[in-house]
KEKE-3310 file (N, C-alpha, C; in steps of 0.2 Angstrom, whole numbers, plus 5000, padded with zeros to 4 digits):
npx = (5347:5333:5320:5303:5293:5278:5262:5266:5275:5291:5297:5311:5311:5305:5303:5308:5298:5287:5283:5281:5271:5261:5258:5256:5242:5233:5230:5225:5234:5241:5230:5226:5237:5240:5251:5263:5267:5273:5284:5291:5303:5312:5325:5330:5324:5332:5343:5353:5346:5332:5316:5297:5286:5274:5280:5289:5277:5270:5278:5282:5268:5269:5281:5270:5261:5265:5272:5259:5250:5261:5260:5246:5248:5257:5246:5238:5244:5246:5230:5228:5235:5231:5219:5221:5227:5216:5208:5216:5214:5204:5200:5206:5199:5186:5192:5196:5181:5177:5185:5181:5189:5202:5214:5209:5208:5221:5227:5222:5227:5240:5238:5237:5247:5254:5253:5246:5254:5265:5273:5283:5289:5280:5273:5259:5258:5249:5243:5240:5226:5214:5202:5206:5206:5219:5227:5232:5236:5252:5264:5276:5270:5263:5262:5261:5258:5261:5251:5258:5269:5288:5291:5282:5281:5290:5285:5276:5274:5270:5256:5250:5249:5239:5242:5248:5265:5278:5295:5313:5318:5320:5336:5332:5318:5317:5322:5316:5303:5309:5320:5335:5344:5340:5345:5341:5330:5329:5318:5302:5285:5274:5260:5245:5233:5218:5206:5209:5212:5225:5227:5237:5249:5253:5268:5277:5289:5302:5315:5319:5327:5320:5307:5296:5294:5295:5290:5277:5262:5250:5236:5229:5239:5230:5216:5219:5224:5212:5201:5210:5210:5195:5191:5201:5196:5183:5183)
npy = (4743:4739:4750:4750:4751:4760:4762:4758:4767:4768:4776:4781:4788:4799:4816:4829:4838:4833:4828:4838:4843:4835:4833:4845:4847:4839:4840:4834:4824:4818:4816:4805:4798:4796:4795:4796:4809:4810:4802:4809:4817:4834:4851:4860:4876:4884:4879:4864:4849:4841:4840:4833:4834:4840:4849:4856:4862:4870:4878:4886:4891:4898:4908:4915:4920:4926:4939:4942:4949:4961:4966:4966:4978:4987:4994:4998:5005:5015:5018:5026:5037:5042:5049:5055:5064:5070:5073:5088:5095:5097:5104:5114:5116:5122:5134:5142:5142:5152:5164:5180:5191:5191:5194:5187:5174:5171:5173:5160:5151:5151:5147:5136:5130:5129:5126:5109:5106:5109:5117:5131:5139:5145:5150:5160:5163:5175:5178:5194:5197:5197:5208:5211:5209:5204:5213:5223:5217:5215:5203:5188:5177:5179:5184:5195:5195:5203:5196:5184:5188:5184:5178:5170:5161:5152:5145:5134:5122:5118:5124:5117:5106:5106:5101:5095:5096:5089:5088:5093:5106:5119:5130:5143:5144:5141:5151:5162:5160:5156:5167:5171:5169:5157:5143:5135:5125:5112:5102:5102:5106:5109:5117:5122:5134:5137:5132:5126:5142:5143:5154:5157:5150:5140:5136:5126:5124:5112:5111:5098:5086:5073:5077:5078:5073:5066:5053:5053:5052:5066:5068:5073:5086:5090:5092:5101:5113:5114:5118:5131:5139:5140:5149:5159:5163:5168:5179)
npz = (4710:4699:4696:4696:4681:4682:4680:4666:4663:4661:4674:4675:4663:4662:4662:4672:4668:4665:4675:4683:4677:4678:4692:4693:4689:4693:4705:4716:4719:4730:4740:4735:4739:4749:4761:4753:4756:4769:4769:4757:4756:4758:4755:4770:4768:4774:4782:4782:4783:4782:4777:4777:4765:4772:4780:4773:4766:4779:4781:4769:4769:4781:4778:4768:4775:4787:4775:4771:4782:4784:4773:4777:4789:4780:4774:4781:4790:4779:4777:4789:4789:4777:4783:4792:4785:4779:4788:4791:4780:4778:4789:4784:4773:4782:4786:4776:4773:4782:4778:4776:4768:4756:4764:4775:4767:4764:4780:4782:4776:4776:4792:4792:4783:4793:4803:4805:4793:4794:4786:4784:4772:4760:4745:4736:4721:4710:4696:4686:4679:4684:4694:4711:4726:4731:4726:4734:4746:4756:4759:4762:4758:4746:4730:4716:4701:4685:4671:4659:4662:4664:4673:4676:4665:4668:4672:4664:4659:4671:4671:4661:4660:4671:4683:4701:4707:4707:4718:4712:4706:4692:4696:4693:4693:4709:4717:4709:4717:4731:4732:4728:4739:4747:4752:4759:4754:4750:4742:4732:4731:4719:4715:4705:4703:4699:4686:4667:4660:4667:4683:4695:4704:4720:4727:4738:4749:4756:4768:4766:4754:4749:4753:4746:4733:4716:4715:4724:4729:4721:4725:4736:4736:4728:4730:4739:4732:4724:4735:4736:4725:4723:4735:4733:4720:4724:4732)
capx = (5339:5329:5314:5299:5286:5271:5258:5266:5279:5296:5300:5320:5314:5298:5307:5304:5293:5283:5279:5278:5264:5258:5256:5251:5234:5231:5231:5223:5237:5244:5226:5225:5242:5242:5258:5270:5270:5277:5291:5296:5311:5315:5330:5325:5325:5334:5350:5356:5342:5327:5310:5296:5282:5270:5285:5292:5272:5268:5285:5280:5264:5271:5280:5269:5257:5268:5274:5252:5252:5264:5257:5243:5249:5258:5238:5232:5246:5244:5224:5229:5239:5225:5214:5226:5229:5209:5205:5219:5212:5197:5201:5209:5191:5182:5193:5195:5174:5175:5186:5176:5189:5208:5218:5207:5210:5229:5230:5217:5231:5246:5238:5238:5253:5260:5251:5244:5258:5274:5278:5283:5293:5279:5273:5255:5258:5245:5241:5234:5221:5208:5204:5206:5207:5226:5234:5233:5240:5259:5266:5280:5269:5259:5265:5256:5262:5258:5249:5260:5277:5294:5291:5275:5282:5296:5279:5271:5272:5265:5252:5248:5246:5235:5242:5253:5272:5283:5303:5317:5315:5326:5336:5329:5309:5317:5324:5309:5300:5309:5321:5340:5350:5336:5349:5337:5324:5328:5314:5295:5278:5271:5251:5241:5229:5212:5203:5214:5219:5229:5230:5240:5253:5255:5270:5276:5295:5306:5324:5322:5329:5314:5301:5290:5297:5292:5284:5273:5254:5248:5230:5228:5237:5227:5213:5221:5223:5205:5199:5212:5208:5188:5194:5206:5189:5179:5184)
capy = (4738:4743:4754:4746:4755:4764:4761:4756:4771:4771:4783:4785:4793:4801:4822:4831:4844:4831:4824:4844:4846:4830:4835:4853:4846:4833:4841:4827:4817:4818:4813:4798:4796:4800:4790:4797:4814:4808:4799:4813:4825:4843:4852:4863:4883:4888:4876:4856:4848:4840:4842:4835:4837:4844:4852:4861:4869:4874:4884:4891:4894:4903:4912:4920:4922:4933:4945:4945:4954:4964:4972:4975:4983:4994:4997:5002:5014:5020:5022:5031:5041:5048:5048:5063:5070:5071:5078:5092:5096:5098:5111:5120:5121:5126:5139:5146:5146:5156:5167:5185:5194:5190:5193:5182:5170:5171:5170:5153:5146:5150:5146:5127:5124:5131:5121:5107:5102:5110:5121:5140:5143:5144:5155:5158:5167:5176:5183:5203:5198:5200:5214:5207:5213:5201:5214:5226:5217:5215:5198:5187:5173:5180:5189:5196:5196:5205:5190:5183:5190:5177:5170:5162:5159:5148:5138:5133:5114:5116:5126:5115:5099:5107:5093:5097:5092:5086:5086:5096:5112:5123:5135:5151:5143:5138:5157:5167:5156:5158:5169:5167:5168:5153:5138:5128:5123:5105:5102:5107:5105:5116:5119:5125:5137:5137:5129:5131:5143:5142:5161:5157:5142:5137:5132:5124:5121:5110:5109:5091:5085:5069:5077:5079:5068:5063:5045:5053:5054:5070:5068:5079:5092:5095:5094:5109:5116:5116:5123:5136:5141:5142:5152:5166:5166:5172:5186)
capz = (4708:4693:4697:4692:4679:4684:4674:4661:4659:4667:4678:4674:4656:4663:4663:4676:4669:4664:4680:4686:4675:4681:4698:4694:4682:4698:4712:4721:4719:4737:4742:4733:4739:4757:4761:4751:4761:4775:4764:4753:4760:4755:4758:4772:4766:4781:4784:4777:4784:4777:4779:4773:4760:4775:4784:4770:4766:4784:4782:4763:4772:4787:4776:4765:4780:4786:4772:4769:4788:4784:4768:4781:4793:4777:4770:4787:4789:4774:4780:4795:4785:4774:4788:4797:4777:4777:4794:4791:4772:4781:4792:4782:4770:4785:4786:4772:4771:4786:4779:4773:4763:4755:4771:4779:4765:4767:4787:4783:4771:4784:4798:4790:4782:4796:4810:4800:4787:4795:4782:4785:4766:4756:4742:4734:4714:4705:4689:4689:4675:4687:4699:4717:4733:4737:4723:4739:4753:4755:4763:4760:4757:4741:4725:4711:4693:4678:4665:4655:4664:4661:4679:4675:4658:4668:4674:4660:4658:4678:4670:4653:4663:4677:4690:4708:4703:4716:4718:4711:4702:4690:4700:4693:4699:4715:4716:4711:4723:4738:4735:4728:4745:4751:4750:4761:4750:4743:4739:4732:4728:4714:4713:4702:4705:4695:4682:4663:4659:4678:4686:4697:4709:4728:4731:4747:4749:4762:4767:4765:4749:4747:4756:4739:4726:4709:4714:4727:4728:4723:4724:4743:4735:4721:4734:4743:4725:4720:4739:4736:4720:4724:4739:4727:4716:4729:4735)
cpx = (5336:5324:5309:5294:5282:5268:5262:5271:5285:5299:5307:5319:5308:5306:5302:5297:5287:5277:5277:5272:5259:5255:5252:5240:5231:5233:5230:5227:5239:5237:5226:5231:5247:5250:5263:5271:5273:5285:5296:5301:5313:5319:5328:5327:5332:5341:5350:5350:5336:5325:5307:5292:5277:5272:5285:5283:5270:5274:5285:5274:5263:5273:5278:5262:5261:5271:5265:5251:5256:5265:5249:5243:5252:5249:5236:5236:5245:5236:5224:5231:5235:5221:5215:5224:5220:5205:5209:5214:5205:5196:5204:5202:5189:5185:5193:5186:5173:5179:5182:5179:5197:5212:5214:5209:5216:5231:5226:5224:5236:5243:5238:5242:5257:5260:5249:5249:5265:5278:5278:5286:5287:5276:5266:5257:5251:5247:5236:5230:5215:5207:5200:5208:5215:5229:5235:5236:5248:5259:5271:5277:5264:5263:5262:5257:5258:5257:5254:5270:5279:5294:5286:5276:5287:5290:5274:5266:5270:5259:5248:5246:5243:5236:5247:5260:5275:5289:5308:5314:5320:5328:5333:5323:5312:5319:5322:5306:5302:5316:5331:5346:5345:5340:5346:5332:5328:5323:5306:5290:5274:5264:5248:5237:5221:5212:5209:5210:5220:5229:5231:5243:5253:5260:5274:5284:5299:5313:5325:5320:5322:5309:5296:5296:5294:5287:5279:5264:5252:5241:5227:5230:5233:5219:5215:5221:5216:5202:5204:5212:5199:5190:5197:5198:5185:5179:5189)
cpy = (4742:4744:4751:4753:4755:4763:4761:4761:4770:4776:4785:4789:4799:4810:4825:4838:4842:4829:4833:4846:4842:4833:4842:4852:4838:4834:4838:4822:4814:4818:4807:4795:4798:4800:4794:4804:4813:4805:4803:4818:4828:4846:4858:4869:4884:4884:4868:4851:4844:4837:4836:4837:4844:4850:4857:4865:4872:4878:4888:4894:4899:4908:4918:4922:4929:4939:4948:4949:4959:4970:4975:4979:4990:4999:4997:5006:5017:5025:5027:5034:5047:5050:5055:5069:5074:5076:5085:5097:5100:5105:5115:5122:5124:5132:5145:5150:5152:5164:5173:5191:5191:5191:5188:5175:5166:5169:5163:5147:5147:5147:5137:5124:5125:5124:5111:5103:5105:5112:5128:5142:5140:5150:5156:5166:5169:5182:5189:5205:5200:5204:5210:5210:5211:5208:5224:5223:5212:5207:5195:5179:5174:5186:5190:5199:5200:5198:5189:5190:5184:5175:5168:5159:5152:5140:5134:5128:5114:5117:5121:5109:5100:5103:5094:5092:5093:5086:5092:5100:5116:5130:5142:5151:5146:5150:5164:5166:5160:5163:5170:5164:5160:5148:5134:5123:5117:5103:5104:5105:5111:5114:5123:5128:5139:5134:5131:5135:5145:5151:5160:5149:5143:5133:5132:5121:5116:5109:5100:5088:5079:5073:5079:5080:5065:5058:5045:5055:5062:5071:5074:5085:5097:5094:5101:5114:5119:5118:5130:5141:5145:5148:5161:5167:5171:5178:5191)
cpz = (4704:4697:4693:4688:4681:4681:4664:4658:4664:4667:4679:4668:4658:4665:4668:4676:4665:4672:4687:4684:4677:4688:4699:4690:4687:4704:4717:4721:4725:4741:4743:4735:4746:4760:4761:4754:4768:4774:4760:4758:4756:4759:4761:4770:4770:4784:4779:4777:4780:4781:4775:4769:4766:4778:4778:4767:4770:4781:4775:4767:4777:4785:4770:4770:4786:4781:4769:4778:4788:4781:4773:4784:4787:4777:4778:4789:4784:4778:4783:4795:4783:4775:4790:4789:4778:4778:4794:4781:4775:4787:4790:4776:4774:4784:4781:4770:4775:4782:4774:4767:4761:4760:4776:4774:4764:4773:4788:4781:4777:4787:4796:4789:4786:4801:4809:4795:4789:4789:4783:4777:4760:4753:4738:4727:4710:4700:4690:4682:4678:4692:4705:4721:4736:4733:4728:4746:4751:4762:4760:4757:4749:4739:4721:4705:4688:4673:4660:4653:4663:4667:4679:4669:4661:4669:4669:4657:4664:4675:4664:4658:4670:4685:4694:4703:4706:4714:4716:4705:4701:4697:4701:4696:4708:4717:4715:4714:4730:4739:4732:4733:4749:4748:4753:4757:4746:4741:4736:4729:4725:4713:4708:4701:4698:4688:4675:4660:4665:4679:4692:4700:4716:4728:4739:4746:4755:4759:4766:4758:4746:4750:4751:4735:4721:4710:4717:4724:4728:4724:4730:4741:4730:4724:4737:4737:4723:4727:4738:4730:4721:4729:4736:4726:4719:4732:4728)
residu = (UNK:UNK:UNK:UNK:UNK:UNK:UNK:UNK:UNK:UNK:UNK:UNK:UNK:UNK:UNK:UNK:UNK:UNK:UNK:UNK:UNK:UNK:UNK:UNK:UNK:UNK:UNK:UNK:UNK:UNK:UNK:UNK:UNK:UNK:UNK:UNK:UNK:UNK:UNK:UNK:UNK:UNK:UNK:UNK:UNK:UNK:UNK:UNK:UNK:UNK:UNK:UNK:UNK:UNK:UNK:UNK:UNK:UNK:UNK:UNK:UNK:UNK:UNK:UNK:UNK:UNK:UNK:UNK:UNK:UNK:UNK:UNK:UNK:UNK:UNK:UNK:UNK:UNK:UNK:UNK:UNK:UNK:UNK:UNK:UNK:UNK:UNK:UNK:UNK:UNK:UNK:UNK:UNK:UNK:UNK:UNK:UNK:UNK:UNK:UNK:UNK:UNK:UNK:UNK:UNK:UNK:UNK:UNK:UNK:UNK:UNK:UNK:UNK:UNK:UNK:UNK:UNK:UNK:UNK:UNK:UNK:UNK:UNK:UNK:UNK:UNK:UNK:UNK:UNK:UNK:UNK:UNK:UNK:UNK:UNK:UNK:UNK:UNK:UNK:UNK:UNK:UNK:UNK:UNK:UNK:UNK:UNK:UNK:UNK:UNK:UNK:UNK:UNK:UNK:UNK:UNK:UNK:UNK:UNK:UNK:UNK:UNK:UNK:UNK:UNK:UNK:UNK:UNK:UNK:UNK:UNK:UNK:UNK:UNK:UNK:UNK:UNK:UNK:UNK:UNK:UNK:UNK:UNK:UNK:UNK:UNK:UNK:UNK:UNK:UNK:UNK:UNK:UNK:UNK:UNK:UNK:UNK:UNK:UNK:UNK:UNK:UNK:UNK:UNK:UNK:UNK:UNK:UNK:UNK:UNK:UNK:UNK:UNK:UNK:UNK:UNK:UNK:UNK:UNK:UNK:UNK:UNK:UNK:UNK:UNK:UNK:UNK:UNK:UNK:UNK:UNK:UNK:UNK:UNK:UNK)
# end
Protein backbone atom coordinates (compact mmCIF):
# COMPACT_ATOMS: atom_id res chain seq x y z
CA UNK A 1 0.00 0.00 0.00
CA UNK A 2 1.40 3.32 -1.03
CA UNK A 3 1.84 6.02 1.58
CA UNK A 4 -0.41 9.03 1.37
CA UNK A 5 1.29 12.40 0.90
CA UNK A 6 1.36 14.69 3.93
CA UNK A 7 0.40 18.27 3.14
CA UNK A 8 1.33 17.74 -0.47
CA UNK A 9 4.73 16.23 0.36
CA UNK A 10 5.61 12.65 -0.51
CA UNK A 11 6.97 11.19 2.73
CA UNK A 12 9.12 8.68 0.85
CA UNK A 13 11.05 11.55 -0.71
CA UNK A 14 11.73 13.43 2.52
CA UNK A 15 15.26 12.97 3.71
CA UNK A 16 15.92 12.09 7.33
CA UNK A 17 17.76 15.37 7.82
CA UNK A 18 14.67 17.30 6.77
CA UNK A 19 12.50 15.42 9.25
CA UNK A 20 14.99 15.98 12.01
CA UNK A 21 15.23 19.67 11.14
CA UNK A 22 11.45 20.01 11.14
CA UNK A 23 11.10 18.39 14.56
CA UNK A 24 13.94 20.53 15.87
CA UNK A 25 12.28 23.75 14.73
CA UNK A 26 8.84 22.57 15.84
CA UNK A 27 9.34 21.16 19.37
CA UNK A 28 5.59 21.33 20.00
CA UNK A 29 4.84 18.87 17.18
CA UNK A 30 4.13 15.99 19.55
CA UNK A 31 1.99 18.26 21.72
CA UNK A 32 -0.28 18.66 18.70
CA UNK A 33 0.00 14.96 17.80
CA UNK A 34 0.16 13.31 21.23
CA UNK A 35 -1.22 10.03 19.92
CA UNK A 36 1.97 9.41 17.97
CA UNK A 37 4.05 9.17 21.15
CA UNK A 38 2.50 5.84 22.13
CA UNK A 39 2.71 4.45 18.60
CA UNK A 40 6.34 5.25 17.83
CA UNK A 41 8.70 2.39 18.72
CA UNK A 42 12.44 2.68 19.23
CA UNK A 43 15.14 0.11 19.87
CA UNK A 44 16.10 0.10 23.53
CA UNK A 45 19.73 1.01 24.24
CA UNK A 46 20.17 -1.94 26.59
CA UNK A 47 18.66 -4.68 24.45
CA UNK A 48 16.75 -5.70 21.40
CA UNK A 49 13.33 -4.89 22.85
CA UNK A 50 11.39 -1.93 21.53
CA UNK A 51 10.10 0.95 23.64
CA UNK A 52 7.89 3.93 23.00
CA UNK A 53 9.31 7.39 22.46
CA UNK A 54 8.15 8.40 25.92
CA UNK A 55 9.93 5.43 27.48
CA UNK A 56 13.08 6.28 25.55
CA UNK A 57 12.87 9.88 26.80
CA UNK A 58 12.38 8.71 30.36
CA UNK A 59 15.39 6.42 30.02
CA UNK A 60 17.52 9.23 28.56
CA UNK A 61 16.46 11.60 31.35
CA UNK A 62 17.24 8.95 33.93
CA UNK A 63 20.74 8.50 32.51
CA UNK A 64 21.24 12.27 32.41
CA UNK A 65 20.08 12.55 36.01
CA UNK A 66 22.53 9.88 37.10
CA UNK A 67 25.36 11.72 35.34
CA UNK A 68 24.35 14.98 37.01
CA UNK A 69 24.21 13.30 40.41
CA UNK A 70 27.68 11.83 39.88
CA UNK A 71 28.99 15.27 38.87
CA UNK A 72 27.36 16.85 41.93
CA UNK A 73 28.95 14.27 44.23
CA UNK A 74 32.30 15.00 42.60
CA UNK A 75 31.90 18.76 43.13
CA UNK A 76 30.88 18.23 46.77
CA UNK A 77 33.94 16.05 47.34
CA UNK A 78 36.22 18.70 45.78
CA UNK A 79 34.62 21.38 47.96
CA UNK A 80 35.15 19.30 51.09
CA UNK A 81 38.76 18.63 50.13
CA UNK A 82 39.37 22.33 49.51
CA UNK A 83 37.80 23.18 52.87
CA UNK A 84 40.15 20.74 54.62
CA UNK A 85 43.15 22.26 52.83
CA UNK A 86 42.04 25.77 53.72
CA UNK A 87 41.83 24.78 57.39
CA UNK A 88 45.35 23.34 57.29
CA UNK A 89 46.74 26.47 55.66
CA UNK A 90 44.96 28.58 58.28
CA UNK A 91 46.70 26.60 61.03
CA UNK A 92 50.04 27.15 59.28
CA UNK A 93 49.35 30.89 59.12
CA UNK A 94 48.56 31.00 62.84
CA UNK A 95 51.75 29.13 63.69
CA UNK A 96 53.88 31.44 61.56
CA UNK A 97 52.28 34.53 63.08
CA UNK A 98 53.18 33.29 66.56
CA UNK A 99 56.78 32.51 65.53
CA UNK A 100 59.11 35.10 66.99
CA UNK A 101 62.39 34.15 65.32
CA UNK A 102 63.86 32.14 62.47
CA UNK A 103 64.08 28.91 64.49
CA UNK A 104 60.41 29.19 65.42
CA UNK A 105 59.46 29.81 61.78
CA UNK A 106 61.31 26.66 60.74
CA UNK A 107 59.74 24.64 63.59
CA UNK A 108 56.26 25.91 62.70
CA UNK A 109 56.73 24.94 59.06
CA UNK A 110 58.05 21.52 60.02
CA UNK A 111 55.08 20.88 62.31
CA UNK A 112 52.50 21.89 59.72
CA UNK A 113 54.07 19.97 56.85
CA UNK A 114 54.47 16.84 58.97
CA UNK A 115 51.18 16.86 60.91
CA UNK A 116 48.78 18.47 58.45
CA UNK A 117 50.23 17.57 55.06
CA UNK A 118 52.02 14.31 55.82
CA UNK A 119 55.30 15.59 54.39
CA UNK A 120 58.49 14.43 56.07
CA UNK A 121 60.83 15.03 53.11
CA UNK A 122 61.09 18.75 52.49
CA UNK A 123 63.71 21.45 52.24
CA UNK A 124 63.71 25.24 52.29
CA UNK A 125 66.53 26.74 50.23
CA UNK A 126 67.46 30.41 50.79
CA UNK A 127 70.10 32.51 49.16
CA UNK A 128 72.46 34.55 51.33
CA UNK A 129 71.92 37.97 49.76
CA UNK A 130 70.31 39.40 52.88
CA UNK A 131 71.40 39.07 56.48
CA UNK A 132 69.01 36.94 58.49
CA UNK A 133 68.85 34.63 61.49
CA UNK A 134 68.50 31.62 59.19
CA UNK A 135 72.23 31.64 58.44
CA UNK A 136 73.01 30.50 61.97
CA UNK A 137 70.51 27.58 61.99
CA UNK A 138 71.60 24.02 61.33
CA UNK A 139 68.76 21.80 60.12
CA UNK A 140 68.22 19.09 57.54
CA UNK A 141 65.21 21.11 56.37
CA UNK A 142 67.17 24.29 55.68
CA UNK A 143 69.98 25.17 53.30
CA UNK A 144 71.44 28.65 52.81
CA UNK A 145 73.51 29.05 49.63
CA UNK A 146 75.42 31.90 48.07
CA UNK A 147 73.49 34.06 45.64
CA UNK A 148 74.25 33.06 42.06
CA UNK A 149 75.42 29.59 43.07
CA UNK A 150 75.16 26.91 40.40
CA UNK A 151 72.73 24.99 42.60
CA UNK A 152 70.23 27.84 42.41
CA UNK A 153 70.70 28.25 38.66
CA UNK A 154 69.19 24.78 38.24
CA UNK A 155 65.86 26.35 39.25
CA UNK A 156 66.01 29.47 37.07
CA UNK A 157 62.86 28.55 35.13
CA UNK A 158 60.98 28.08 38.40
CA UNK A 159 62.10 31.47 39.67
CA UNK A 160 61.26 33.14 36.37
CA UNK A 161 57.72 31.75 36.38
CA UNK A 162 57.11 32.67 40.02
CA UNK A 163 54.59 29.81 40.26
CA UNK A 164 54.74 26.40 41.98
CA UNK A 165 55.60 23.41 39.84
CA UNK A 166 54.75 19.75 40.45
CA UNK A 167 55.90 16.46 39.00
CA UNK A 168 59.22 14.87 38.16
CA UNK A 169 62.48 16.79 38.48
CA UNK A 170 65.95 16.25 37.06
CA UNK A 171 68.29 13.91 38.90
CA UNK A 172 70.68 16.78 39.61
CA UNK A 173 67.87 18.78 41.22
CA UNK A 174 66.70 15.83 43.28
CA UNK A 175 70.23 15.04 44.44
CA UNK A 176 70.78 18.64 45.51
CA UNK A 177 67.49 18.85 47.41
CA UNK A 178 67.20 15.42 48.98
CA UNK A 179 70.62 13.81 48.62
CA UNK A 180 72.05 11.50 45.95
CA UNK A 181 71.08 8.36 47.88
CA UNK A 182 67.43 9.30 48.37
CA UNK A 183 65.81 7.08 45.74
CA UNK A 184 62.43 7.15 47.51
CA UNK A 185 61.53 10.55 46.05
CA UNK A 186 58.97 9.82 43.32
CA UNK A 187 57.51 13.28 42.80
CA UNK A 188 58.19 16.80 44.03
CA UNK A 189 56.39 20.11 44.56
CA UNK A 190 58.62 23.15 44.06
CA UNK A 191 57.39 26.46 45.47
CA UNK A 192 59.32 29.68 44.76
CA UNK A 193 59.69 32.01 47.73
CA UNK A 194 59.48 35.78 47.68
CA UNK A 195 58.40 38.22 44.99
CA UNK A 196 60.56 38.25 41.89
CA UNK A 197 63.46 38.10 42.08
CA UNK A 198 62.82 35.09 44.30
CA UNK A 199 65.11 34.55 47.28
CA UNK A 200 64.64 30.80 47.61
CA UNK A 201 62.34 27.86 47.26
CA UNK A 202 60.42 25.29 49.24
CA UNK A 203 60.70 21.71 47.99
CA UNK A 204 58.34 18.97 49.19
CA UNK A 205 59.09 15.40 48.15
CA UNK A 206 56.96 12.27 48.14
CA UNK A 207 57.76 8.59 47.45
CA UNK A 208 54.51 8.42 45.47
CA UNK A 209 55.19 9.24 41.82
CA UNK A 210 51.58 10.48 41.43
CA UNK A 211 51.39 12.54 44.63
CA UNK A 212 52.57 15.69 42.85
CA UNK A 213 51.76 15.73 39.13
CA UNK A 214 51.83 18.50 36.50
CA UNK A 215 48.04 18.55 36.07
CA UNK A 216 47.22 19.23 39.71
CA UNK A 217 46.12 22.64 40.96
CA UNK A 218 48.89 24.65 42.60
CA UNK A 219 46.71 27.38 44.13
CA UNK A 220 47.12 26.12 47.70
CA UNK A 221 50.85 25.60 47.22
CA UNK A 222 51.09 29.22 46.08
CA UNK A 223 49.33 30.32 49.27
CA UNK A 224 51.74 28.31 51.38
CA UNK A 225 54.59 29.95 49.49
CA UNK A 226 53.20 33.41 50.20
CA UNK A 227 52.88 32.67 53.93
CA UNK A 228 56.37 31.23 54.20
CA UNK A 229 57.85 34.12 52.18
CA UNK A 230 56.29 36.68 54.51
CA UNK A 231 57.46 34.80 57.60
CA UNK A 232 61.03 34.46 56.31
CA UNK A 233 61.17 38.11 55.32
CA UNK A 234 59.97 39.24 58.74
CA UNK A 235 62.87 37.77 60.73
